[in-house]
C-alpha positions as a printed Julia matrix, in Angstrom:
300×3 Matrix{Float64}:
  66.42  102.55   76.42
  66.51  104.78   79.47
  69.92  105.14   81.14
  69.88  106.23   84.76
  73.03  105.46   86.7
  76.7   106.22   87.15
  78.64  103.19   88.39
  82.04  102.34   89.81
  83.21   98.91   90.98
  85.86   97.64   93.36
  86.84   95.83   96.53
  87.58   99.24   98.07
  89.58   97.73  100.94
  90.3   100.61  103.28
  88.29  103.05  101.12
  91.54  104.97  100.75
  92.04  108.35   99.09
  92.19  106.79   95.61
  88.89  104.99   96.2
  87.37  108.18   97.58
  88.35  110.02   94.41
  86.55  107.43   92.26
  83.44  107.39   94.43
  83.19  111.18   94.63
  83.51  111.4    90.84
  80.76  108.81   90.45
  78.48  110.71   92.83
  79.21  114.03   91.09
  78.56  112.73   87.56
  75.28  111.12   88.62
  74.1   114.29   90.37
  74.94  116.48   87.36
  72.73  114.31   85.13
  69.98  113.69   87.65
  70.9   110.01   87.78
  71.7   107.62   90.62
  75.24  106.83   91.79
  75.76  103.1    92.28
  78.84  101.69   93.98
  79.34   97.95   93.42
  81.49   96.63   96.25
  83.11   93.23   96.63
  82.6    91.98  100.19
  86.35   91.36  100.37
  89.22   91.44   97.85
  88.82   88.75   95.19
  92.49   87.86   95.63
  93.24   85.63   98.59
  94.04   88.29  101.2
  94.48   86.93  104.73
  93.52   90.12  106.6
  91.67   93.21  105.41
  91.82   96.92  106.17
  88.03   97.27  106.14
  85.29   94.89  107.17
  82.2    94.99  104.91
  80.21   97.13  107.36
  83.1    99.59  107.68
  83.38   99.97  103.9
  79.66  100.55  103.5
  79.73  103.18  106.25
  82.56  105.12  104.59
  81.03  104.89  101.12
  77.66  106.12  102.39
  79.44  109.09  103.95
  80.77  109.98  100.49
  77.2   110.43   99.24
  76.53  107.28   97.22
  72.85  106.71   96.36
  73.06  102.91   96.26
  75.66  100.35   97.38
  75.56   96.85   95.94
  77.6    94.28   97.89
  78.82   91.2    96.0
  79.74   88.18   98.1
  83.14   86.59   97.57
  83.0    83.93   96.23
  79.84   84.47   94.17
  78.41   83.1    90.89
  78.5    86.7    89.61
  82.31   86.57   89.68
  82.28   83.66   87.22
  80.52   85.69   84.55
  82.56   86.72   81.54
  83.25   90.41   81.06
  80.67   90.52   78.28
  78.02   88.83   80.45
  78.72   91.12   83.38
  78.46   94.21   81.19
  75.24   93.2    79.43
  73.43   91.49   82.32
  74.55   93.53   85.32
  75.78   96.98   84.29
  73.45   97.56   81.36
  70.59   95.13   81.9
  70.09   95.47   85.64
  71.5    98.85   86.64
  71.08  100.86   83.42
  74.55  102.38   83.4
  75.03  105.7    81.61
  78.49  106.54   82.98
  81.16  104.11   84.14
  83.99  105.37   86.35
  87.23  103.43   86.95
  90.99  103.65   87.32
  93.4   103.1    84.43
  94.34   99.58   85.62
  90.76   98.44   86.1
  89.55   95.08   84.78
  86.48   92.97   85.53
  84.82   89.7    84.58
  86.18   86.18   84.94
  90.0    86.12   84.74
  89.93   89.93   84.4
  88.9    89.73   80.75
  87.34   93.19   80.72
  90.41   95.4    80.61
  90.3    99.1    79.73
  90.84   98.68   75.97
  87.99   96.16   75.75
  85.79   98.17   78.08
  86.3   101.38   76.13
  85.16   99.75   72.91
  82.17   97.93   74.4
  80.86  100.89   76.38
  81.06  103.11   73.3
  79.04  100.53   71.34
  76.35  100.75   74.02
  76.37  104.56   74.31
  77.88  104.47   77.8
  80.5   107.08   78.67
  83.75  105.85   80.21
  85.56  108.05   82.76
  89.13  106.97   83.56
  90.44  108.51   86.77
  94.16  109.03   87.4
  95.52  107.26   90.49
  96.05  109.17   93.72
  99.65  109.41   94.9
 101.48  110.07   98.13
 105.19  110.91   98.07
 105.34  109.72   94.43
 103.89  106.3    95.34
 100.51  105.25   93.99
  98.09  104.74   96.86
  96.79  101.18   96.9
  95.21   98.81   99.4
  98.2    96.45   99.2
 100.61   99.32   99.97
  98.53  100.34  102.99
  98.24   96.75  104.24
 102.04   96.49  104.19
 102.41   99.79  106.05
  99.87   98.86  108.73
 101.37   95.37  109.15
 104.73   97.03  109.79
 103.15   99.14  112.53
 103.66  102.45  110.71
 100.17  103.64  111.59
 101.21  107.31  111.67
 101.28  107.15  107.85
  97.65  106.08  107.6
  95.98  109.53  107.58
  97.84  110.62  104.43
  96.69  107.44  102.67
  93.26  106.75  104.15
  92.22  110.3   104.96
  91.99  109.4   108.64
  93.73  107.3   111.27
  93.62  103.52  110.94
  90.99  102.17  113.31
  89.69   98.93  114.73
  86.43   98.06  116.42
  85.7    95.47  119.04
  83.32   94.34  121.75
  84.29   95.01  125.33
  84.53   91.93  127.54
  85.5    91.35  131.15
  88.71   89.47  131.86
  90.92   88.56  134.84
  91.62   92.19  135.86
  95.35   91.48  135.89
  96.09   94.82  134.22
  94.06   96.57  136.91
  96.06   94.77  139.61
  99.21   96.22  138.03
  97.67   99.67  138.35
  96.67  100.1   134.7
  93.06   98.95  134.08
  92.27   98.18  130.45
  89.31   97.9   128.16
  89.66   94.44  126.6
  88.29   94.13  123.08
  87.3    91.18  120.96
  87.82   92.08  117.29
  86.74   90.45  114.05
  89.33   87.86  113.01
  89.3    89.19  109.43
  90.56   92.64  110.47
  94.25   93.46  109.99
  95.83   94.22  113.37
  99.38   95.53  113.72
 101.25   94.12  116.71
 102.81   96.39  119.33
 102.04   99.17  121.78
 100.4   102.26  120.29
  99.37  105.76  121.23
  95.65  105.69  120.49
  92.25  107.32  120.83
  89.21  105.47  122.19
  85.86  106.78  121.01
  83.25  107.81  123.56
  80.15  109.09  121.8
  81.35  112.09  119.74
  84.7   112.58  121.43
  87.92  110.57  121.7
  89.81  109.73  124.87
  93.62  109.59  124.85
  94.84  106.06  125.47
  97.52  103.48  124.82
  96.66  100.22  123.1
  98.52   96.93  123.34
  97.96   94.5   120.47
  99.73   91.2   120.89
 100.09   87.92  122.75
 100.95   89.29  126.23
 104.07   87.1   126.52
 104.87   88.17  130.1
 101.57   86.76  131.43
 100.43   84.29  128.75
 102.18   80.98  128.11
 100.54   80.31  124.72
 101.78   82.75  122.07
  99.85   80.94  119.33
  96.54   82.51  120.28
  94.92   85.28  118.28
  96.16   88.79  118.98
  94.55   90.39  122.02
  93.6    94.08  122.16
  93.85   96.0   125.45
  93.23   99.72  125.77
  94.31  101.78  128.79
  92.57  105.17  128.94
  94.8   107.94  130.26
  93.59  109.53  133.5
  90.22  107.77  133.3
  88.2   107.32  136.48
  85.2   105.03  136.77
  83.89  101.92  135.04
  83.96  101.61  131.26
  80.55  100.37  130.15
  80.52  100.91  126.39
  80.02   97.55  124.68
  80.99   98.36  121.09
  84.21  100.33  120.84
  86.3   102.09  118.2
  90.03  102.69  118.61
  92.14  104.91  116.36
  95.82  103.98  116.25
  97.96  107.13  116.18
 101.59  106.09  116.59
 103.56  103.01  117.56
 105.55  103.31  120.79
 107.35   99.97  120.76
 107.17   96.28  119.96
 105.58   93.95  122.46
 108.12   91.91  124.4
 108.43   89.5   127.31
 109.61   90.97  130.62
 111.41   89.11  133.37
 108.82   90.07  135.96
 105.48   91.82  136.4
 107.33   94.67  138.11
 109.46   95.18  135.0
 106.28   95.2   132.93
 104.72   97.77  135.28
 107.74  100.06  134.92
 107.6    99.85  131.13
 103.88  100.62  131.02
 104.54  103.74  133.1
 107.09  104.81  130.48
 104.6   104.09  127.68
 101.96  106.22  129.39
 104.42  109.09  129.83
 105.23  109.0   126.1
 101.52  109.07  125.26
 100.86  111.96  127.62
 103.71  113.96  126.06
 102.31  113.23  122.61
  98.85  114.5   123.47
 100.2   117.5   125.35
 101.96  118.6   122.15
  99.18  117.47  119.8
  97.08  119.76  117.63
  94.13  117.35  117.93
  91.31  119.13  119.77
  88.5   116.56  119.87
  89.72  114.68  122.92
  89.94  115.06  126.68
  93.1   114.47  128.71
């Protein structure tokens, strides 16, 4: 039988540094043998996770950038997930994708009810002349980097920690839509974004960067319920981006925002004038941040 692929599997939520290590190893092993690197990705975590770090399209984009030859996306739920470990190995990994090398972390398991743990996998792969590569976990400040750890950090608004875990700032994407122009009437026009409801959004006011082609514009982003001007706080979180020192009309439909640092929690003010004063303070903090920043790919 001809073997022709190196494979790794996972939900890869966030495609964090640990995931990147696995994927790069898979790509490297395949290239050394003249084989294809195949990354099997679950559309979302199999566990019931309310919000995710990465939407499917975002994961695929990041994995492609790491050099993978082929990305297989498995829907969740899917009949494939009900296969036993033995069925998945024989039918999918060996039968369909002709695996020669399998790359995973030490706590990896697959198949229905996670039957295919490392001890089982090691034995079965050896029987089928497939080499197993177990990759040590990536750590940051002695903590193992994991998607659950990062979700907790982002939920808490500690976005400044994201680069050391993800390899880049935590970002969100959304479609620009026109609203009531209330922010503009206060003197701070915003780009209002509609985001995917599956995406994890931290609440608060953040120093941020808004992408414009190949550069980023300094900005502040409010993610929340706008309690000073909205009566219903049960609505989905809104995203408003104010671009620092921007003149003109923003006409980019699909937008990407990198969250750099949280300034404060969102809160209700007694009046619109009080809100205006606070936004001025927020902008001043952001301007000071960018003035002292080592980031070069932006315009202030």
